[in-house]
BAMAR-712533 format. One line per field, with one value per residue (C-alpha): residue in one letter; x, y, z; residue number from 0. Coordinates in steps of 0.5 Angstrom, whole numbers, plus 500, padded with zeros to 3 digits. Layout:
! residues N
rest	c(a, ...) .
c1	c(X, ...) .
c2	c(Y, ...) .
c3	c(Z, ...) .
nr	c(NUM, ...) .
***
This chain:
! residues 215
rest	c(m, s, g, a, t, d, e, e, a, l, t, e, s, a, r, k, l, f, a, g, p, v, a, f, l, k, s, a, p, e, l, r, f, l, p, d, p, t, l, p, e, i, a, f, a, g, r, s, n, v, g, k, s, s, l, l, n, r, l, t, g, r, n, g, l, a, r, t, s, n, t, p, g, r, t, q, e, l, n, i, f, d, v, g, d, p, p, v, l, r, l, v, d, m, p, g, y, g, f, a, k, a, p, k, d, l, a, r, r, w, r, y, l, v, n, d, y, l, r, g, r, a, v, l, k, r, t, l, l, l, i, d, g, r, h, g, v, k, e, v, d, r, e, v, m, k, m, l, d, d, a, a, v, g, y, r, i, v, l, t, k, a, d, k, v, k, p, t, e, l, a, e, i, e, r, s, t, a, e, e, a, r, r, h, p, a, a, f, p, e, i, l, a, t, s, s, e, t, g, a, g, m, e, m, l, r, s, a, v, l, e, a, a, q, l) .
c1	c(723, 722, 720, 714, 712, 713, 709, 704, 703, 701, 697, 694, 693, 691, 685, 683, 684, 680, 674, 673, 671, 672, 668, 667, 671, 670, 671, 676, 674, 681, 687, 686, 679, 683, 683, 689, 695, 695, 696, 699, 695, 695, 692, 689, 690, 688, 684, 677, 673, 678, 675, 677, 671, 669, 676, 676, 669, 673, 678, 674, 668, 664, 659, 656, 663, 665, 660, 661, 658, 659, 660, 668, 670, 664, 669, 672, 675, 680, 675, 678, 676, 677, 680, 680, 677, 681, 684, 690, 691, 686, 685, 685, 681, 683, 679, 680, 685, 684, 677, 676, 670, 672, 673, 680, 679, 677, 682, 687, 683, 685, 692, 693, 688, 693, 699, 699, 696, 702, 708, 705, 703, 708, 703, 702, 706, 704, 701, 697, 697, 690, 692, 687, 689, 686, 690, 696, 698, 697, 700, 695, 698, 705, 704, 701, 707, 712, 707, 709, 716, 716, 713, 718, 712, 713, 708, 705, 702, 695, 692, 684, 680, 685, 678, 678, 683, 687, 692, 697, 695, 695, 701, 704, 701, 704, 711, 710, 707, 713, 718, 715, 715, 723, 724, 720, 725, 719, 715, 715, 717, 713, 706, 699, 694, 688, 679, 674, 669, 672, 677, 683, 689, 685, 690, 696, 693, 691, 697, 700, 696, 698, 705, 706, 702, 706, 714) .
c2	c(255, 261, 269, 269, 261, 263, 270, 266, 261, 266, 270, 263, 261, 268, 268, 261, 263, 269, 265, 261, 262, 267, 270, 274, 272, 277, 285, 286, 292, 291, 286, 280, 280, 277, 270, 265, 268, 261, 264, 269, 276, 282, 288, 294, 301, 308, 314, 315, 314, 312, 306, 301, 297, 297, 295, 289, 287, 287, 284, 278, 278, 280, 286, 285, 282, 289, 294, 301, 308, 315, 316, 317, 314, 309, 302, 302, 296, 291, 287, 280, 276, 268, 266, 260, 253, 251, 259, 259, 266, 274, 279, 284, 291, 296, 303, 309, 315, 321, 323, 331, 330, 324, 326, 326, 321, 316, 318, 316, 310, 309, 310, 305, 301, 300, 302, 295, 291, 293, 292, 286, 281, 277, 274, 280, 279, 286, 293, 295, 303, 305, 312, 315, 315, 323, 326, 322, 322, 327, 329, 325, 320, 321, 321, 313, 312, 313, 310, 303, 305, 306, 299, 296, 293, 292, 296, 297, 303, 302, 308, 307, 311, 311, 311, 318, 321, 321, 317, 323, 324, 318, 316, 323, 322, 314, 318, 322, 317, 312, 318, 318, 311, 311, 316, 311, 305, 301, 302, 297, 301, 299, 303, 298, 303, 299, 302, 298, 300, 297, 293, 296, 293, 288, 281, 284, 286, 278, 277, 282, 278, 271, 273, 277, 271, 267, 269) .
c3	c(406, 403, 406, 402, 403, 411, 410, 406, 412, 417, 413, 411, 419, 421, 417, 419, 426, 426, 421, 427, 434, 438, 444, 450, 456, 461, 463, 469, 473, 476, 475, 480, 476, 471, 467, 469, 465, 461, 454, 450, 451, 445, 448, 444, 447, 443, 445, 446, 440, 435, 433, 436, 438, 431, 428, 432, 430, 423, 425, 429, 423, 428, 428, 435, 439, 442, 443, 439, 443, 441, 448, 450, 455, 457, 457, 464, 464, 461, 457, 454, 448, 447, 440, 437, 440, 444, 445, 442, 444, 448, 445, 451, 449, 454, 456, 452, 454, 452, 453, 456, 461, 464, 471, 474, 479, 472, 469, 475, 475, 468, 469, 475, 471, 464, 467, 472, 467, 463, 467, 471, 466, 464, 457, 454, 448, 444, 444, 438, 439, 434, 431, 428, 420, 419, 424, 426, 432, 438, 445, 449, 444, 445, 453, 452, 448, 453, 458, 453, 453, 461, 462, 457, 453, 446, 440, 434, 431, 427, 423, 424, 419, 413, 408, 411, 408, 400, 399, 398, 406, 409, 406, 409, 416, 415, 414, 420, 424, 423, 425, 431, 433, 432, 437, 442, 444, 445, 438, 433, 426, 421, 421, 418, 416, 416, 415, 418, 414, 408, 411, 408, 413, 416, 413, 415, 423, 423, 422, 426, 432, 430, 429, 436, 439, 438, 440) .
nr	c(0, 1, 2, 3, 4, 5, 6, 7, 8, 9, 10, 11, 12, 13, 14, 15, 16, 17, 18, 19, 20, 21, 22, 23, 24, 25, 26, 27, 28, 29, 30, 31, 32, 33, 34, 35, 36, 37, 38, 39, 40, 41, 42, 43, 44, 45, 46, 47, 48, 49, 50, 51, 52, 53, 54, 55, 56, 57, 58, 59, 60, 61, 62, 63, 64, 65, 66, 67, 68, 69, 70, 71, 72, 73, 74, 75, 76, 77, 78, 79, 80, 81, 82, 83, 84, 85, 86, 87, 88, 89, 90, 91, 92, 93, 94, 95, 96, 97, 98, 99, 100, 101, 102, 103, 104, 105, 106, 107, 108, 109, 110, 111, 112, 113, 114, 115, 116, 117, 118, 119, 120, 121, 122, 123, 124, 125, 126, 127, 128, 129, 130, 131, 132, 133, 134, 135, 136, 137, 138, 139, 140, 141, 142, 143, 144, 145, 146, 147, 148, 149, 150, 151, 152, 153, 154, 155, 156, 157, 158, 159, 160, 161, 162, 163, 164, 165, 166, 167, 168, 169, 170, 171, 172, 173, 174, 175, 176, 177, 178, 179, 180, 181, 182, 183, 184, 185, 186, 187, 188, 189, 190, 191, 192, 193, 194, 195, 196, 197, 198, 199, 200, 201, 202, 203, 204, 205, 206, 207, 208, 209, 210, 211, 212, 213, 214) .
***
């Protein structure tokens, strides 16, 4: 079977999977509330207001799956979604990081919860790290990339809001982001550019989720 055929088969499988049932399972404020580790998990991380909820909604084709909010730091739990019927994988929406007005104890709780999850979850196959496509990698993103490196969790950078910048600017941000990724041992070398408004990059993102879950 040729590589192109394999890729096409993966794309079609991912399309069918996300066209089927996707359901909210539960929120876990602590690790002990997580579901039994019976399915592969793909986690989504990103700075507050990076567009994570909008991306999850577009990815799954459901407007209200993940709550969107203009209040940074609103989500302070791991929100878990089952994909497929019967479920074949889980999406884990991690609380946003880097919100300036958060009290220090809240920021500390975020770090403990996320770090414990990253280090202690055997079924976690990959983390998708969302970076604002208008700005590229910020210092707070680098801190989280180091955290992922230290936890030895493979991650892939996904640029959001790609429709908000000119193609030439986006190409430059993709280049500089890929250059940053090469400095991090756990980072996947290829960058995905997406837009939850136009749907750009969603087909590749769905394939990336399914491919990682099958590892």
